[in-house]
ROSE-4610 file (N, C-alpha, C; in Angstrom, 1 decimal, always signed):
// ROSE-4610
residu = [M/M/M/L/L/L/K/K/K/P/P/P/D/D/D/I/I/I/E/E/E/K/K/K/I/I/I/L/L/L/N/N/N/K/K/K/Q/Q/Q/V/V/V/S/S/S/L/L/L/E/E/E/G/G/G/E/E/E/S/S/S/S/S/S/A/A/A/L/L/L/Y/Y/Y/L/L/L/S/S/S/I/I/I/G/G/G/S/S/S/W/W/W/A/A/A/E/E/E/S/S/S/K/K/K/G/G/G/F/F/F/H/H/H/G/G/G/V/V/V/A/A/A/E/E/E/F/F/F/F/F/F/Y/Y/Y/S/S/S/H/H/H/S/S/S/E/E/E/E/E/E/E/E/E/R/R/R/A/A/A/H/H/H/M/M/M/L/L/L/K/K/K/L/L/L/I/I/I/K/K/K/F/F/F/I/I/I/N/N/N/E/E/E/R/R/R/G/G/G/G/G/G/K/K/K/A/A/A/E/E/E/I/I/I/P/P/P/A/A/A/I/I/I/S/S/S/K/K/K/P/P/P/K/K/K/S/S/S/G/G/G/F/F/F/K/K/K/D/D/D/V/V/V/K/K/K/E/E/E/V/V/V/F/F/F/N/N/N/L/L/L/L/L/L/L/L/L/E/E/E/T/T/T/E/E/E/R/R/R/E/E/E/N/N/N/T/T/T/Q/Q/Q/R/R/R/V/V/V/S/S/S/E/E/E/I/I/I/V/V/V/H/H/H/K/K/K/S/S/S/L/L/L/K/K/K/A/A/A/G/G/G/D/D/D/Y/Y/Y/T/T/T/T/T/T/H/H/H/N/N/N/F/F/F/M/M/M/Q/Q/Q/W/W/W/Y/Y/Y/V/V/V/T/T/T/E/E/E/Q/Q/Q/M/M/M/E/E/E/E/E/E/E/E/E/A/A/A/L/L/L/A/A/A/Q/Q/Q/T/T/T/V/V/V/L/L/L/E/E/E/K/K/K/L/L/L/E/E/E/M/M/M/A/A/A/G/G/G/D/D/D/S/S/S/P/P/P/G/G/G/G/G/G/G/G/G/F/F/F/Y/Y/Y/L/L/L/F/F/F/D/D/D/R/R/R/D/D/D/L/L/L/P/P/P/G/G/G/F/F/F/K/K/K/A/A/A/S/S/S/F/F/F/T/T/T/P/P/P/D/D/D/S/S/S/A/A/A/D/D/D/S/S/S/G/G/G/N/N/N]
num = [1/1/1/2/2/2/3/3/3/4/4/4/5/5/5/6/6/6/7/7/7/8/8/8/9/9/9/10/10/10/11/11/11/12/12/12/13/13/13/14/14/14/15/15/15/16/16/16/17/17/17/18/18/18/19/19/19/20/20/20/21/21/21/22/22/22/23/23/23/24/24/24/25/25/25/26/26/26/27/27/27/28/28/28/29/29/29/30/30/30/31/31/31/32/32/32/33/33/33/34/34/34/35/35/35/36/36/36/37/37/37/38/38/38/39/39/39/40/40/40/41/41/41/42/42/42/43/43/43/44/44/44/45/45/45/46/46/46/47/47/47/48/48/48/49/49/49/50/50/50/51/51/51/52/52/52/53/53/53/54/54/54/55/55/55/56/56/56/57/57/57/58/58/58/59/59/59/60/60/60/61/61/61/62/62/62/63/63/63/64/64/64/65/65/65/66/66/66/67/67/67/68/68/68/69/69/69/70/70/70/71/71/71/72/72/72/73/73/73/74/74/74/75/75/75/76/76/76/77/77/77/78/78/78/79/79/79/80/80/80/81/81/81/82/82/82/83/83/83/84/84/84/85/85/85/86/86/86/87/87/87/88/88/88/89/89/89/90/90/90/91/91/91/92/92/92/93/93/93/94/94/94/95/95/95/96/96/96/97/97/97/98/98/98/99/99/99/100/100/100/101/101/101/102/102/102/103/103/103/104/104/104/105/105/105/106/106/106/107/107/107/108/108/108/109/109/109/110/110/110/111/111/111/112/112/112/113/113/113/114/114/114/115/115/115/116/116/116/117/117/117/118/118/118/119/119/119/120/120/120/121/121/121/122/122/122/123/123/123/124/124/124/125/125/125/126/126/126/127/127/127/128/128/128/129/129/129/130/130/130/131/131/131/132/132/132/133/133/133/134/134/134/135/135/135/136/136/136/137/137/137/138/138/138/139/139/139/140/140/140/141/141/141/142/142/142/143/143/143/144/144/144/145/145/145/146/146/146/147/147/147/148/148/148/149/149/149/150/150/150/151/151/151/152/152/152/153/153/153/154/154/154/155/155/155/156/156/156/157/157/157/158/158/158/159/159/159/160/160/160/161/161/161/162/162/162/163/163/163/164/164/164/165/165/165/166/166/166/167/167/167/168/168/168/169/169/169/170/170/170/171/171/171/172/172/172/173/173/173/174/174/174/175/175/175]
x = [+14.6/+15.7/+16.5/+16.0/+16.8/+18.3/+18.9/+20.4/+20.8/+21.4/+21.9/+21.8/+22.3/+22.6/+20.9/+20.2/+18.8/+18.1/+18.3/+17.3/+17.9/+19.0/+19.6/+19.0/+19.1/+18.7/+17.3/+16.1/+15.0/+14.5/+15.4/+15.1/+15.6/+16.2/+16.2/+15.2/+14.4/+13.4/+11.9/+12.0/+11.2/+11.6/+12.6/+13.1/+12.6/+12.4/+12.1/+10.9/+10.2/+8.9/+8.3/+8.7/+8.0/+8.6/+9.7/+10.0/+9.3/+8.7/+7.6/+6.7/+6.0/+4.3/+4.8/+5.8/+5.9/+5.9/+6.7/+6.9/+5.8/+4.7/+3.5/+2.3/+2.3/+1.7/+1.8/+2.8/+3.5/+3.0/+3.4/+2.4/+1.0/+0.6/-1.4/-1.4/-0.6/-1.0/-0.4/+0.4/+0.6/-0.8/-0.7/-2.1/-3.2/-3.7/-5.5/-5.1/-4.1/-3.9/-3.8/-3.5/-3.4/-4.8/-5.7/-7.4/-6.9/-6.1/-5.8/-6.6/-7.8/-8.4/-8.3/-8.2/-8.3/-6.4/-5.7/-4.4/-3.8/-4.8/-3.9/-4.8/-6.3/-6.5/-5.8/-4.8/-4.3/-3.2/-2.7/-1.2/-1.5/-2.9/-3.4/-3.5/-4.4/-4.3/-2.7/-2.0/-0.9/+0.2/+0.4/+0.9/+0.3/-0.8/-1.3/-1.0/-0.5/-0.4/+1.0/+1.8/+3.4/+3.2/+2.5/+2.5/+2.2/+1.2/+0.8/+2.2/+2.9/+3.8/+5.0/+5.3/+6.3/+5.8/+4.4/+4.1/+3.8/+3.7/+4.1/+5.1/+6.4/+7.8/+8.0/+7.7/+8.1/+7.8/+6.1/+5.8/+6.3/+6.7/+7.4/+8.8/+9.5/+10.8/+10.7/+9.7/+9.7/+9.3/+8.4/+7.9/+8.9/+10.3/+11.2/+12.4/+11.9/+12.7/+14.0/+13.4/+14.6/+13.8/+14.5/+13.8/+13.8/+12.2/+12.2/+12.6/+13.1/+13.6/+13.1/+11.8/+11.3/+12.4/+11.7/+12.8/+12.6/+13.0/+13.3/+13.0/+11.4/+11.3/+11.6/+12.7/+13.2/+12.1/+12.3/+10.7/+11.1/+9.6/+9.9/+9.8/+10.4/+10.1/+8.8/+8.8/+7.1/+6.3/+7.5/+7.2/+7.6/+6.7/+6.6/+6.3/+6.7/+6.1/+5.1/+4.8/+3.4/+3.3/+2.3/+1.4/+2.3/+2.9/+4.2/+5.1/+5.9/+6.8/+6.6/+5.6/+4.6/+5.1/+4.2/+4.6/+5.7/+6.6/+7.9/+8.6/+8.3/+9.1/+8.7/+6.9/+6.5/+7.2/+7.3/+8.1/+9.1/+9.7/+11.5/+11.4/+10.6/+10.7/+10.2/+9.2/+8.8/+9.8/+10.7/+12.0/+12.9/+13.4/+14.0/+14.1/+12.5/+12.1/+12.0/+12.0/+11.8/+13.3/+14.1/+15.8/+15.8/+15.5/+16.1/+15.4/+13.6/+13.3/+13.8/+14.9/+15.5/+16.4/+17.2/+18.4/+18.1/+16.9/+16.8/+16.4/+15.6/+15.6/+16.6/+17.7/+18.8/+19.7/+19.6/+20.5/+19.9/+18.5/+17.9/+18.5/+17.9/+18.3/+19.7/+20.5/+22.2/+22.4/+21.9/+22.2/+21.2/+20.5/+19.7/+18.4/+18.0/+16.8/+15.6/+15.0/+14.2/+12.4/+12.5/+11.3/+11.1/+12.6/+12.4/+12.5/+13.0/+12.9/+11.3/+10.3/+9.2/+8.5/+9.0/+8.1/+8.0/+9.5/+9.4/+9.1/+8.5/+7.8/+6.6/+5.7/+4.6/+4.9/+6.4/+6.8/+7.2/+7.9/+8.3/+7.0/+5.9/+4.7/+4.0/+4.3/+3.9/+4.4/+5.5/+6.3/+6.2/+5.9/+5.7/+4.3/+3.2/+2.2/+2.3/+3.2/+3.4/+4.1/+5.1/+5.4/+5.1/+3.9/+3.5/+2.3/+1.4/+0.6/+0.9/+2.5/+3.2/+3.5/+3.6/+3.9/+2.8/+1.5/+0.4/-0.3/+0.0/-0.6/+0.0/+1.5/+2.1/+1.9/+1.4/+0.7/-0.3/-1.7/-2.8/-2.7/-1.4/-1.1/-0.7/+0.0/+0.5/-0.9/-1.6/-2.6/-3.4/-3.8/-4.4/-4.1/-2.6/-1.9/-1.9/-0.9/-0.6/-1.5/-2.7/-3.7/-4.5/-5.0/-5.3/-7.0/-7.3/-8.7/-9.0/-10.0/-10.4/-9.8/-8.8/-8.5/-7.8/-7.3/-6.3/-7.6/-8.7/-9.8/-10.2/-10.2/-10.9/-10.0/-8.6/-7.8/-7.3/-7.7/-7.6/-9.0/-10.2/-11.4/-11.3/-10.5/-11.1/-9.6/-8.5/-7.3/-7.4/-8.1/-8.5/-8.7/-9.4/-10.0/-9.0/-7.3/-6.5/-6.3/-6.0/-5.3/-4.3/-3.2/-2.0/-2.3/-1.5/-2.3/-1.4/-0.6/+0.0/-0.6/-0.6/-1.2/-0.6/-0.1/+0.2/-0.4/-2.0/-2.6/-2.5/-2.5/-2.5/-1.2/+0.1/+1.3/+1.2/+0.2/+0.5/-0.7/-1.4/-2.3/-1.9/-1.0/-0.5/-0.7/-1.8/-2.5/-1.9]
y = [+65.8/+66.7/+66.9/+68.2/+68.4/+68.8/+68.0/+68.3/+69.6/+70.1/+71.7/+72.1/+70.8/+70.9/+71.0/+70.1/+69.9/+71.3/+71.6/+72.8/+73.5/+74.0/+74.6/+75.0/+73.7/+73.7/+73.5/+73.2/+73.4/+74.9/+75.9/+77.1/+77.9/+77.5/+78.1/+77.9/+76.5/+76.1/+77.4/+77.4/+78.3/+79.7/+80.1/+81.7/+81.2/+80.3/+79.8/+79.9/+79.4/+79.1/+81.0/+81.4/+83.2/+83.9/+83.4/+84.6/+84.1/+82.5/+82.4/+82.9/+83.1/+83.6/+85.3/+85.9/+87.0/+87.6/+86.2/+86.9/+86.5/+85.2/+85.2/+86.2/+86.9/+87.7/+89.1/+89.8/+90.4/+90.4/+88.9/+88.8/+88.8/+88.8/+88.8/+89.8/+90.7/+92.3/+92.4/+92.0/+93.0/+92.5/+91.1/+90.7/+91.5/+91.7/+92.4/+93.5/+94.1/+95.8/+95.4/+94.6/+94.4/+94.3/+93.4/+93.4/+92.1/+90.6/+89.9/+89.0/+88.9/+88.7/+86.6/+86.2/+84.9/+84.7/+85.2/+84.7/+85.8/+86.8/+87.4/+86.6/+85.7/+84.6/+83.6/+83.4/+82.0/+82.1/+83.0/+83.3/+84.2/+84.6/+85.3/+83.6/+82.8/+81.7/+80.8/+80.5/+80.2/+80.9/+82.1/+83.0/+82.7/+82.2/+81.6/+79.9/+79.3/+77.9/+78.0/+78.6/+78.8/+79.1/+79.8/+81.0/+80.0/+78.9/+78.0/+76.5/+76.2/+75.7/+76.2/+77.3/+77.9/+77.9/+78.5/+77.8/+76.1/+75.3/+73.7/+73.9/+74.0/+73.8/+74.6/+75.3/+76.5/+75.3/+74.9/+74.3/+73.0/+72.2/+71.0/+71.3/+72.5/+72.7/+73.2/+74.2/+73.9/+72.8/+72.0/+70.4/+69.4/+69.7/+69.3/+69.2/+70.3/+71.1/+71.8/+72.4/+73.5/+74.7/+75.7/+77.0/+77.6/+77.6/+78.2/+79.6/+80.5/+81.5/+82.0/+83.1/+83.9/+85.1/+84.7/+85.3/+87.1/+87.8/+89.0/+88.5/+88.9/+88.9/+89.7/+89.6/+91.2/+91.0/+92.3/+92.8/+92.0/+91.7/+90.7/+91.4/+91.0/+91.5/+91.9/+93.2/+93.3/+94.0/+93.8/+94.3/+93.2/+93.3/+91.5/+92.1/+91.3/+91.6/+91.3/+90.0/+89.2/+88.4/+87.6/+86.4/+85.3/+85.3/+84.3/+84.1/+85.3/+85.8/+85.2/+85.5/+85.0/+83.6/+82.8/+81.5/+80.6/+81.3/+80.6/+81.4/+82.4/+82.3/+81.3/+80.9/+80.0/+78.7/+77.9/+76.7/+76.6/+78.0/+78.3/+77.9/+78.9/+78.7/+77.9/+76.7/+75.6/+74.5/+74.4/+73.8/+74.0/+75.2/+75.5/+75.2/+75.1/+74.9/+73.1/+72.2/+71.2/+70.8/+71.6/+71.0/+71.2/+72.2/+72.6/+71.5/+70.3/+70.3/+68.4/+67.9/+67.1/+66.8/+68.3/+69.0/+68.2/+68.6/+68.4/+66.7/+66.2/+64.9/+63.8/+64.1/+64.0/+63.9/+65.3/+65.4/+64.7/+64.3/+64.0/+62.7/+62.1/+60.2/+60.0/+60.9/+60.4/+60.9/+61.9/+62.1/+60.9/+60.4/+59.0/+59.8/+61.0/+61.8/+61.5/+60.5/+59.6/+60.6/+61.1/+61.6/+63.1/+64.0/+65.0/+64.3/+63.0/+62.4/+62.3/+62.1/+61.6/+62.5/+63.6/+64.6/+65.4/+65.8/+65.8/+65.2/+64.0/+63.3/+64.2/+64.9/+65.4/+66.6/+67.4/+68.3/+67.8/+66.7/+65.7/+65.8/+65.4/+64.8/+66.3/+67.2/+68.6/+69.1/+69.4/+69.8/+69.1/+67.3/+67.2/+67.6/+68.0/+68.6/+69.7/+70.8/+71.9/+72.0/+71.6/+71.5/+70.9/+69.7/+69.6/+70.7/+71.2/+72.6/+73.5/+74.0/+75.1/+74.5/+73.6/+72.7/+73.0/+72.3/+72.3/+73.7/+74.6/+75.9/+76.9/+76.6/+77.2/+76.6/+75.0/+74.7/+75.2/+75.3/+76.0/+77.3/+77.9/+79.5/+79.2/+78.6/+78.4/+78.4/+77.4/+77.2/+78.4/+79.3/+80.3/+81.4/+81.2/+82.0/+83.7/+84.3/+85.6/+86.8/+86.7/+87.6/+87.8/+88.9/+89.4/+88.7/+88.5/+87.9/+86.9/+86.2/+85.2/+83.9/+83.3/+82.5/+82.7/+84.0/+84.4/+84.8/+85.1/+85.3/+84.0/+83.0/+81.7/+81.6/+81.2/+81.0/+81.3/+83.0/+84.0/+83.6/+83.0/+82.7/+81.7/+80.3/+79.4/+79.2/+79.5/+79.6/+79.1/+79.8/+79.3/+78.3/+77.6/+75.5/+75.2/+75.3/+74.5/+73.2/+72.0/+71.0/+70.3/+70.3/+69.3/+68.2/+67.9/+66.9/+65.8/+65.8/+64.4/+64.5/+63.9/+63.4/+62.4/+61.8/+61.0/+59.6/+59.6/+58.5/+58.2/+59.3/+58.9/+58.2/+58.7/+57.8/+56.2/+55.9/+54.6/+53.6/+54.2/+53.6/+53.4/+54.2/+54.2/+55.2/+56.0/+56.9/+58.6]
z = [+116.7/+117.0/+115.6/+115.0/+113.7/+113.8/+113.3/+113.2/+112.4/+112.6/+112.3/+110.9/+110.0/+108.6/+108.2/+108.8/+108.3/+107.9/+109.5/+109.9/+109.1/+108.7/+107.6/+106.4/+105.5/+104.6/+104.3/+105.4/+105.7/+105.5/+106.2/+106.5/+105.2/+104.3/+103.2/+102.5/+102.3/+101.5/+102.0/+103.0/+104.1/+103.3/+102.9/+101.9/+101.2/+99.8/+98.8/+98.8/+99.2/+99.2/+99.5/+100.1/+100.4/+99.3/+98.9/+97.9/+96.4/+96.5/+95.3/+95.7/+96.8/+97.3/+96.8/+97.2/+96.7/+95.3/+94.7/+92.7/+92.4/+92.7/+92.3/+92.6/+93.4/+93.8/+93.1/+93.1/+92.6/+90.6/+90.0/+88.8/+89.0/+89.7/+89.8/+89.7/+90.5/+90.8/+89.2/+88.6/+87.1/+86.4/+86.4/+85.0/+85.4/+87.0/+87.2/+86.6/+86.5/+86.4/+85.0/+84.1/+82.3/+82.0/+83.1/+82.2/+82.6/+82.7/+82.5/+84.0/+84.2/+85.5/+85.9/+84.9/+85.0/+85.4/+84.9/+84.9/+86.4/+86.9/+88.3/+89.1/+88.9/+89.9/+90.1/+88.8/+89.3/+89.7/+89.7/+90.2/+91.9/+91.8/+93.5/+94.2/+93.5/+94.2/+94.2/+93.7/+93.1/+94.5/+94.8/+95.8/+97.1/+97.4/+98.4/+98.9/+98.1/+97.9/+98.2/+98.0/+98.0/+99.8/+100.3/+101.4/+102.4/+101.9/+103.0/+102.9/+101.8/+101.8/+102.9/+102.9/+104.0/+105.3/+105.1/+106.7/+107.2/+106.2/+106.6/+107.3/+106.7/+106.8/+107.9/+108.3/+109.3/+110.3/+110.8/+111.6/+112.2/+110.7/+110.6/+111.5/+111.4/+111.8/+112.8/+114.0/+114.9/+115.8/+115.6/+115.9/+116.1/+115.4/+115.2/+116.1/+116.7/+118.1/+117.3/+116.2/+115.6/+115.7/+115.4/+115.0/+113.5/+113.4/+111.6/+112.2/+110.7/+110.8/+109.6/+110.1/+109.4/+108.7/+106.8/+106.0/+105.9/+105.3/+105.0/+103.3/+102.4/+101.3/+100.6/+99.2/+98.7/+98.0/+97.3/+96.2/+95.3/+94.5/+93.1/+92.5/+90.9/+89.5/+89.3/+89.1/+89.3/+87.8/+86.7/+85.4/+84.4/+83.7/+82.6/+80.9/+80.1/+78.7/+78.7/+78.8/+78.5/+79.2/+79.0/+79.4/+79.3/+78.5/+78.4/+79.0/+79.3/+80.1/+81.7/+81.9/+83.7/+83.7/+82.4/+82.5/+82.1/+81.8/+81.5/+83.1/+83.6/+84.8/+85.7/+85.9/+86.8/+86.5/+85.2/+84.9/+85.7/+85.2/+86.0/+87.2/+88.0/+89.5/+90.2/+89.7/+89.7/+89.7/+88.6/+88.4/+89.5/+89.7/+90.4/+92.0/+92.4/+93.5/+93.9/+92.5/+92.5/+93.1/+92.6/+92.6/+93.9/+94.3/+96.1/+97.1/+96.9/+97.7/+97.1/+95.7/+95.7/+96.7/+96.8/+97.8/+99.2/+100.0/+100.9/+101.3/+100.0/+100.1/+100.5/+99.4/+99.4/+101.0/+101.1/+102.2/+103.5/+103.5/+104.9/+105.2/+103.9/+103.3/+104.3/+103.8/+104.0/+104.9/+106.1/+107.1/+108.4/+107.4/+108.3/+109.0/+108.9/+109.3/+108.2/+108.9/+107.9/+107.9/+109.3/+109.5/+108.6/+108.1/+107.3/+105.6/+105.6/+104.4/+104.0/+105.1/+105.1/+104.3/+105.3/+105.4/+104.1/+103.5/+102.1/+100.8/+101.3/+99.9/+99.6/+100.5/+100.5/+99.3/+99.5/+98.6/+97.3/+97.1/+96.3/+95.2/+95.8/+94.8/+94.2/+95.6/+95.1/+93.8/+93.7/+92.7/+91.2/+91.8/+90.0/+89.6/+90.8/+89.8/+89.5/+90.1/+89.6/+88.7/+88.5/+86.8/+85.6/+86.2/+85.1/+84.8/+85.8/+85.4/+85.0/+85.6/+84.4/+83.0/+82.8/+81.3/+80.7/+81.4/+80.4/+80.4/+81.4/+81.0/+79.7/+79.6/+78.6/+76.9/+77.3/+76.3/+75.9/+76.5/+76.6/+76.0/+76.6/+75.8/+74.7/+74.3/+72.7/+72.2/+72.3/+71.3/+71.6/+72.2/+71.9/+71.3/+71.3/+70.2/+71.1/+70.0/+70.4/+70.4/+69.3/+69.8/+71.0/+71.4/+72.8/+72.5/+71.5/+70.8/+71.3/+70.7/+70.6/+71.9/+71.1/+72.1/+73.5/+73.3/+74.7/+75.5/+75.4/+75.9/+76.5/+75.7/+76.5/+77.5/+77.1/+77.8/+79.0/+79.1/+80.4/+80.9/+81.1/+80.9/+81.8/+81.3/+81.5/+82.5/+82.3/+83.6/+85.2/+85.4/+87.3/+87.0/+86.5/+86.3/+85.8/+85.4/+84.7/+85.5/+85.1/+86.6/+85.2/+86.4/+85.7/+85.0/+84.0/+83.2/+83.9/+85.2/+85.7/+87.2/+87.4/+88.9/+89.4/+90.4/+90.8/+90.7/+90.7/+90.5/+88.9/+88.0/+86.5/+86.3/+87.2/+87.1/+87.3/+88.4/+89.4/+88.0/+87.4/+86.4/+85.5/+84.8/+83.5/+82.6/+83.0/+82.1/+81.9]
């Protein structure tokens, strides 16, 4: 059985995952309307991933005897200056998400809720990967330069296949 305070912070995370999903969907739509099809595909995929994270939390809360709350999702930002802005927003959002996951891990451990603590370890690893991916994409974007030709064309084309430079396996092996 979930303790009420743990249930509350998990439901708060459900809301954050939903907000992230909506934001990434909005960014994907903006990018697609600008002809940045690789950027759009990247963000549409990330929107689905955040939705899956939300659903995973919902199921966990309910399976542990809690009551998952389905949040109202506020309208996300929909106008952006450029692609660099959206990837900086991605990194900022993922860093915020990491902070929230860390708070849940800390509170669940403090409360002696080892089941939630164990469950949240998946999110800890996921957030390390998400932050590393956002940082990698920003570095690649910087290399591509500001001009919409050449480098940016290749960046947009190749973006859906970008992988994070950090993976838990590389951390274990020292790579």
